[in-house]
NUPA-484553 format. One line per 10 residues: number of its first residue (from 0); their letters; for each residue x, y, z of N, C-alpha, C. Coordinates in steps of 0.02 Angstrom, whole numbers, plus 50000, padded with zeros to 5 digits. Atoms other than C-alpha are relative to their C-alpha. Layout:
NUM	a	X:Y:Z:X:Y:Z:X:Y:Z ~ ...
END
This chain:
0	xxxxxxxxxx	49961:50053:50030:54735:54606:53678:49962:49970:49942 ~ 50033:50021:50061:54701:54537:53505:49963:49934:50007 ~ 50031:50065:49997:54653:54363:53564:49930:50001:50030 ~ 50068:49995:49975:54492:54426:53641:49960:50047:49956 ~ 50044:49956:50036:54345:54501:53549:49988:50062:50043 ~ 50016:49939:49964:54321:54682:53598:49925:50013:49994 ~ 50071:49986:50000:54141:54712:53648:49988:50064:50040 ~ 50016:49940:49963:54052:54857:53726:50013:49989:50074 ~ 49984:50007:49930:54111:54888:53903:49937:49996:50042 ~ 50056:50005:49954:53992:54837:54041:50004:50056:50050
10	xxxxxxxxxx	49998:49946:49951:53942:54969:54169:50040:49979:50060 ~ 49957:50016:49944:54068:54977:54309:49963:50001:50066 ~ 50039:50001:49939:53936:55012:54440:50025:50048:50052 ~ 49976:49952:49952:54026:55157:54523:49950:50056:50009 ~ 50040:49942:49988:53933:55297:54604:49928:49982:50016 ~ 50068:50014:49978:53754:55313:54665:49952:49984:49943 ~ 50047:50010:50055:53676:55306:54491:50013:49936:49961 ~ 49986:50062:50035:53719:55125:54452:49938:49974:49966 ~ 50056:50028:50036:53610:55035:54326:49985:49930:50028 ~ 50019:50066:49977:53517:54874:54360:50047:49948:49969
20	xxxxxxxxxx	49953:50051:50024:53631:54722:54345:49967:49954:49950 ~ 50027:50049:50046:53605:54611:54193:50001:49931:50033 ~ 50004:50066:49971:53570:54426:54223:50064:49961:49995 ~ 49941:50043:50001:53697:54292:54258:50008:49967:49931 ~ 49995:50031:50066:53653:54210:54092:50034:50045:49950 ~ 49967:49953:50046:53707:54367:53999:50075:50002:50012 ~ 49929:49999:49983:53873:54370:54091:50034:49936:49976 ~ 49971:50064:50021:53904:54185:54059:50005:49997:49924 ~ 49997:49998:50073:53861:54209:53875:50059:50040:49975 ~ 49942:49958:50020:53990:54347:53863:50065:49963:50012
30	xxxxxxxxxx	49938:50035:49983:54122:54242:53950:50011:49941:49953 ~ 49992:50055:50047:54088:54093:53837:50021:50025:49931 ~ 49981:49971:50064:54101:54205:53684:50074:50019:50000 ~ 49930:49983:49995:54270:54268:53745:50044:49937:49997 ~ 49963:50063:50002:54328:54089:53772:50004:49973:49929 ~ 50002:50026:50068:54275:54040:53597:50040:50043:49952 ~ 49966:49954:50046:54356:54194:53518:50075:49995:50003 ~ 49927:50003:49993:54531:54159:53582:50029:49947:49954 ~ 49966:50053:50038:54659:54059:53480:50016:49942:50046 ~ 49982:50056:49957:54717:53889:53542:50049:50021:50055
40	xxxxxxxxxx	49956:49984:49945:54802:53897:53711:50071:49982:49983 ~ 49930:50015:50011:54990:53908:53700:50033:50052:49957 ~ 49963:49952:50040:55124:54021:53631:50033:49966:49941 ~ 49972:50029:50061:55194:53995:53457:50073:49984:50008 ~ 49928:50009:49996:55374:54008:53512:50022:49955:50056 ~ 49974:50036:49942:55392:53935:53684:49950:49951:50030 ~ 50049:50047:49973:55233:53836:53714:49970:50022:50066 ~ 50027:49975:49937:55189:53945:53864:49924:50007:49996 ~ 50073:49995:50000:55007:53940:53913:49980:50072:50016 ~ 50025:49932:49989:54909:54104:53909:49969:50003:50069
50	xxxxxxxxxx	50024:49996:49931:54884:54152:54091:49931:50028:50007 ~ 50068:49973:49997:54727:54253:54057:49949:49946:49982 ~ 50044:50055:50019:54649:54102:53971:49993:49950:50058 ~ 50003:50045:49942:54694:53995:54122:49951:50026:50051 ~ 50046:49972:49951:54605:54113:54240:49929:50002:49973 ~ 50067:49996:50030:54459:54135:54120:49963:49933:50006 ~ 50031:50066:49993:54426:53948:54121:49976:49989:50072 ~ 50017:50008:49930:54429:53946:54310:49939:50042:50018 ~ 50053:49955:49979:54315:54096:54328:49934:49983:49966 ~ 50061:50022:50033:54190:54034:54199:49969:49941:50038
60	xxxxxxxxxx	50024:50056:49961:54176:53873:54299:49966:50024:50064 ~ 50028:49972:49939:54144:53973:54458:49931:50031:49986 ~ 50062:49965:50015:54010:54080:54376:49944:49952:49980 ~ 50050:50049:50020:53921:53931:54298:49975:49961:50062 ~ 50021:50035:49939:53920:53844:54468:49954:50044:50042 ~ 50044:49954:49963:53846:53998:54553:49931:50002:49968 ~ 50065:49998:50035:53710:54003:54420:49959:49938:50016 ~ 50036:50062:49985:53666:53820:54448:49974:50000:50072 ~ 50020:50001:49930:53661:53841:54636:49946:50052:50015 ~ 50052:49950:49992:53559:54000:54624:49933:49974:49975
70	xxxxxxxxxx	50061:50028:50028:53432:53915:54512:49973:49944:50044 ~ 50021:50056:49957:53429:53767:54632:49978:50019:50069 ~ 50024:49977:49935:53384:53874:54782:50051:49998:50055 ~ 49948:50003:49948:53551:53866:54871:50008:50066:50036 ~ 49995:49934:49969:53542:54052:54907:49932:50023:50024 ~ 50065:49980:49974:53404:54120:55018:49969:50059:49962 ~ 50024:49942:50039:53392:54281:54915:50031:49995:49931 ~ 49973:50011:50067:53414:54236:54732:50017:50066:49965 ~ 49988:49936:50033:53402:54416:54673:50065:50031:50024 ~ 49939:49971:49973:53539:54474:54790:50061:49961:49978
80	xxxxxxxxxx	49943:50042:50020:53651:54326:54748:50017:50012:49926 ~ 49988:49989:50071:53629:54354:54561:50031:50069:49988 ~ 49973:49933:50008:53661:54541:54576:50073:50003:50021 ~ 49931:50001:49976:53819:54511:54678:50046:49965:49950 ~ 49958:50038:50046:53884:54381:54556:50012:50040:49935 ~ 49993:49962:50062:53852:54493:54405:50045:50062:50010 ~ 49958:49942:49986:53928:54649:54483:50073:49979:50007 ~ 49933:50029:49991:54078:54541:54530:50031:49987:49932 ~ 49974:50018:50066:54098:54476:54352:50014:50062:49958 ~ 49991:49939:50040:54081:54650:54277:50070:50030:50010
90	xxxxxxxxxx	49934:49972:49985:54242:54703:54362:50054:49965:49958 ~ 49952:50037:50040:54341:54565:54277:49991:50014:49926 ~ 50013:49988:50070:54257:54592:54109:50022:50071:49980 ~ 49976:49932:50015:54298:54778:54119:50076:49999:49991 ~ 49927:50006:50009:54482:54731:54140:50017:49968:49933 ~ 49991:50031:50065:54469:54618:53987:49990:50052:49945 ~ 50013:49948:50050:54393:54762:53889:50057:50050:49996 ~ 49945:49952:50000:54531:54880:53943:50061:49971:49964 ~ 49942:50032:50032:54666:54757:53889:49988:49994:49924 ~ 50015:50007:50072:54578:54726:53722:50005:50066:49964
100	xxxxxxxxxx	49997:49934:50030:54573:54913:53691:50070:50030:50004 ~ 49932:49975:49993:54759:54931:53729:50007:50050:50057 ~ 49997:49955:49943:54721:55027:53888:50029:49963:50061 ~ 49972:50031:49940:54800:54998:54058:49943:49972:50043 ~ 50049:50031:49956:54704:54879:54167:50010:50027:50071 ~ 49988:49983:49930:54679:54911:54354:50064:49967:50025 ~ 49936:50027:49975:54839:54881:54453:49993:49927:50022 ~ 50008:50068:49975:54768:54721:54528:50003:49949:49943 ~ 50001:50045:50058:54748:54646:54353:50063:50007:49957 ~ 49944:49986:50044:54904:54719:54275:50051:49943:49997
110	xxxxxxxxxx	49951:50054:50005:55025:54578:54324:49977:49941:49957 ~ 50024:50057:50039:54915:54442:54249:50001:50014:49925 ~ 50000:49984:50071:54895:54531:54083:50071:50013:49975 ~ 49931:49986:50022:55078:54586:54078:50041:49936:49992 ~ 49959:50061:50000:55151:54413:54114:49963:49939:49976 ~ 50044:50055:50021:55016:54307:54033:50035:49947:49958 ~ 49964:50048:50042:55141:54224:53914:50068:49982:50028 ~ 49933:50013:49972:55290:54209:54032:50011:49924:50005 ~ 49990:50073:50001:55364:54035:54004:50019:49970:50068 ~ 49980:50027:49936:55424:54020:54184:49946:50000:50052
120	xxxxxxxxxx	50056:49997:49953:55254:54045:54264:49953:49942:49986 ~ 50042:50059:50007:55146:53892:54295:49926:50018:50001 ~ 50072:49986:50002:54957:53882:54265:49969:50015:50068 ~ 50028:49987:49933:54918:53873:54452:50014:50072:50021 ~ 49982:49932:49981:55009:54039:54476:49955:50050:49964 ~ 50044:49956:50036:54907:54122:54340:49930:50000:50031 ~ 50067:50004:49970:54746:54059:54418:49997:50037:50067 ~ 50000:49967:49935:54794:54118:54592:50008:50075:49995 ~ 49992:49928:50009:54851:54288:54530:49934:50032:49980 ~ 50065:49974:50019:54683:54314:54446:49950:49999:50056
130	xxxxxxxxxx	50046:50005:49943:54587:54253:54597:50017:50053:50053 ~ 49979:49948:49953:54690:54370:54707:49974:50069:49979 ~ 50025:49936:50024:54645:54519:54597:49925:50006:50009 ~ 50073:49999:49999:54463:54472:54592:49972:50002:50071 ~ 50024:50001:49930:54443:54435:54778:50026:50062:50037 ~ 49969:49948:49960:54564:54564:54847:49978:50071:49982 ~ 50021:49933:50022:54502:54712:54744:49928:50002:49976 ~ 50065:49996:50032:54347:54673:54641:49942:49982:50046 ~ 50055:50024:49959:54244:54581:54771:49973:50053:50048 ~ 50028:49949:49956:54231:54720:54902:49965:50056:49961
140	xxxxxxxxxx	50033:49949:50040:54190:54845:54765:49933:49974:49973 ~ 50063:50030:50024:54058:54725:54697:49947:50000:50055 ~ 50048:49998:49944:53977:54716:54869:49969:50070:50005 ~ 50026:49931:49997:53962:54906:54873:49956:50015:49939 ~ 50041:49991:50060:53900:54908:54692:49931:49969:50008 ~ 50063:50037:49991:53767:54779:54736:49955:50035:50050 ~ 50041:49964:49950:53710:54875:54890:49968:50061:49969 ~ 50029:49941:50032:53686:55030:54784:49946:49980:49950 ~ 50050:50024:50048:53592:54931:54652:49935:49980:50034 ~ 50058:50028:49966:53475:54847:54776:49972:50046:50055
150	xxxxxxxxxx	50022:49956:49947:53462:54990:54900:50004:49969:50069 ~ 49990:50033:49935:53529:54889:55046:50068:50018:50027 ~ 49934:49990:49969:53683:54885:55159:50037:49933:50000 ~ 49962:50063:50002:53825:54756:55164:49974:49946:50047 ~ 50024:50055:49958:53755:54661:55315:49942:49962:49970 ~ 50056:50035:50032:53602:54621:55210:50023:49949:49949 ~ 49973:50046:50050:53715:54529:55087:50048:49949:50031 ~ 49948:50041:49969:53823:54438:55214:49990:49926:49987 ~ 50012:50072:50010:53739:54269:55195:50017:49980:49928 ~ 49984:50014:50070:53752:54275:55004:50076:50003:49989
160	xxxxxxxxxx	49927:49994:50005:53933:54333:55019:50034:49938:50028 ~ 49969:50059:49969:53975:54188:55135:49989:49938:49958 ~ 50014:50060:50040:53892:54058:55024:50042:50000:49936 ~ 49956:49996:50058:53985:54120:54870:50072:49985:50021 ~ 49932:50013:49975:54145:54118:54974:50012:49926:50013 ~ 49993:50072:49987:54114:53938:55028:50008:49962:49934 ~ 49995:50031:50066:54091:53890:54846:50070:50010:49971 ~ 49933:49985:50025:54254:53976:54799:50052:49957:50035 ~ 49952:50041:49963:54346:53881:54935:50001:49928:49974 ~ 50003:50069:50027:54285:53714:54867:50033:49997:49932
170	xxxxxxxxxx	49972:50000:50067:54333:53762:54691:50076:50012:50002 ~ 49928:49989:49994:54504:53824:54748:50037:49934:50010 ~ 49967:50065:49988:54545:53650:54813:50005:49960:49935 ~ 49999:50037:50064:54497:53575:54645:50050:50031:49951 ~ 49953:49965:50044:54597:53708:54552:50072:49980:50016 ~ 49933:50020:49980:54753:53667:54653:50016:49929:49979 ~ 49989:50069:50020:54732:53482:54619:50009:49993:49925 ~ 49997:50006:50073:54705:53508:54432:50062:50033:49970 ~ 49948:49960:50031:54843:53635:54402:50070:49990:50029 ~ 49934:50014:49974:54986:53576:54513:50034:49948:49956
180	xxxxxxxxxx	49965:50049:50043:55118:53484:54409:49999:49930:50030 ~ 50001:50070:49978:55120:53295:54417:50067:49978:50027 ~ 49939:50027:49969:55254:53182:54494:50062:50009:49956 ~ 49943:49994:50043:55364:53199:54340:50031:50070:50004 ~ 49975:49932:49992:55384:53384:54382:50009:50016:50074 ~ 49996:49990:49927:55410:53359:54569:50053:50050:50019 ~ 49947:49953:49983:55573:53456:54569:49976:50072:49990 ~ 50028:49934:50012:55481:53606:54495:49946:50016:50051 ~ 50057:49989:49956:55333:53583:54611:50021:50024:50069 ~ 49979:49979:49934:55437:53615:54767:49994:50075:50010
190	xxxxxxxxxx	50009:49928:49992:55454:53805:54744:49928:50022:49985 ~ 50068:49982:50017:55280:53811:54666:49954:49988:50061 ~ 50040:50015:49941:55204:53728:54819:50011:50051:50055 ~ 49984:49950:49950:55294:53849:54933:49967:50067:49983 ~ 50027:49936:50021:55238:54000:54832:49924:50001:50005 ~ 50073:50001:50000:55057:53948:54811:49972:49993:50072 ~ 50023:50009:49931:55045:53899:54995:50005:50064:50041 ~ 49993:49938:49963:55089:54077:55047:49938:50045:49993 ~ 50061:49961:50011:54920:54141:54985:49940:49959:50019 ~ 50059:50036:49976:54753:54094:55063:49937:50035:49975
200	xxxxxxxxxx	50063:49972:50023:54584:54121:54980:49955:50016:50060 ~ 50043:49988:49942:54497:54107:55149:50018:50067:50034 ~ 49979:49936:49970:54601:54250:55222:49984:50058:49954 ~ 50017:49948:50048:54576:54350:55063:49926:50017:50002 ~ 50072:49989:49996:54389:54327:55076:49981:50039:50062 ~ 50014:49964:49937:54387:54384:55257:50020:50073:49994 ~ 49977:49931:50009:54488:54538:55211:49954:50038:49952 ~ 50045:49968:50047:54371:54574:55065:49936:50024:50034 ~ 50061:49980:49965:54220:54578:55180:50014:50061:50044 ~ 49982:49942:49958:54307:54696:55303:50009:50062:49957
210	xxxxxxxxxx	49989:49943:50045:54359:54806:55157:49934:50028:49974 ~ 50066:49978:50024:54180:54812:55091:49966:50042:50054 ~ 50032:49962:49946:54120:54872:55262:50032:50070:50006 ~ 49966:49935:49997:54252:55010:55263:49979:50044:49942 ~ 50019:49961:50059:54211:55064:55086:49928:50026:50007 ~ 50069:49978:49991:54027:55072:55130:49996:50059:50049 ~ 50000:49945:49952:54063:55183:55279:50031:50063:49969 ~ 49966:49943:50031:54173:55295:55169:49961:50029:49942 ~ 50036:49976:50059:54040:55320:55036:49979:50074:50006 ~ 50018:49929:49990:53997:55489:55113:50060:50046:49993
220	xxxxxxxxxx	49939:49960:50007:54178:55545:55092:50034:49976:49936 ~ 49976:50028:50064:54213:55516:54906:50075:50004:49990 ~ 49928:49994:50010:54392:55581:54904:50038:49948:50041 ~ 49967:50049:49958:54442:55470:55049:49985:49929:49975 ~ 50018:50066:50027:54348:55322:54974:50042:49983:49939 ~ 49960:50012:50060:54440:55342:54809:50073:49987:50017 ~ 49931:50012:49979:54609:55353:54896:50007:49930:50029 ~ 50000:50067:49971:54568:55196:54994:49997:49947:49945 ~ 50006:50048:50054:54516:55107:54834:50064:49995:49959 ~ 49937:50000:50039:54675:55158:54742:50054:49960:50036
230	xxxxxxxxxx	49949:50036:49962:54784:55090:54881:49982:49925:50005 ~ 50022:50070:50002:54680:54930:54887:50021:49969:49934 ~ 49983:50023:50066:54708:54911:54700:50076:49988:49994 ~ 49928:50006:50003:54895:54941:54715:50025:49941:50042 ~ 49979:50056:49957:54912:54817:54859:49984:49933:49969 ~ 50018:50063:50033:54819:54681:54765:50046:49987:49941 ~ 49953:50008:50056:54931:54713:54615:50068:49975:50023 ~ 49936:50021:49973:55086:54691:54722:49999:49926:50017 ~ 50006:50071:49983:55026:54523:54788:49995:49959:49936 ~ 50007:50036:50063:54976:54470:54612:50066:49991:49964
240	xxxxxxxx	49933:50005:50031:55150:54507:54547:50043:49949:50037 ~ 49963:50049:49960:55227:54406:54689:49979:49929:49981 ~ 50025:50066:50017:55116:54258:54644:50024:49976:49932 ~ 49976:50018:50067:55185:54263:54466:50076:49994:49997 ~ 49927:50010:50000:55367:54241:54520:50016:49936:49962 ~ 49984:50060:50039:55441:54120:54391:50026:49943:50043 ~ 49980:50059:49961:55463:53944:54460:50044:49954:49959 ~ 49953:50042:50038:55578:53880:54324:50045:50044:49958
END
């Protein structure tokens, strides 16, 4: 998409020969550059807010908070927490690169990029659709990527995974408070509240951990692992499209 600067794609981290993860500061710098490169939020014709920009703001806040907490000693293994956070972010940035190059994004991200300017979709829906793609598909793959990078197994990352998940839960509450329409839009908020309440980050996080364990066990069977990943991607895309059902 033209509103984002196209930069060199970050390594996806697939396969046993993954490269060492760059630092969180590098990822945050890239995300800030993307934020600065975009035009003002809003469509020229209908005033619709860019859904990718909405999610980008949310995710940048998450990543900056993880960095602060990592530096402050909130994670028992700073190296593992940083590697997980970076591998996680790389998945989203790879989707941004694909969209900027005019290529198809993964199925989990496709609804957000396809409907990013839809005037009937509210900011909260854009944020939840992006979070669904990132948690439902990218997070379990990032766990496996990190294990390959660090030479460990998923149980070794469970504490870091849980702490990041707890942080996401706190931020989700703030996101819902900030992005739900005010009292003047109460009539619109009724279907929005129903729709957003049908998705749970906590349940998505639990499913992501179980999925990571399955993917790790399947690493010795590449064809089966890839089939499992493709269906995971498609399923996350289906949920993401549901979350973008127009509410007006």
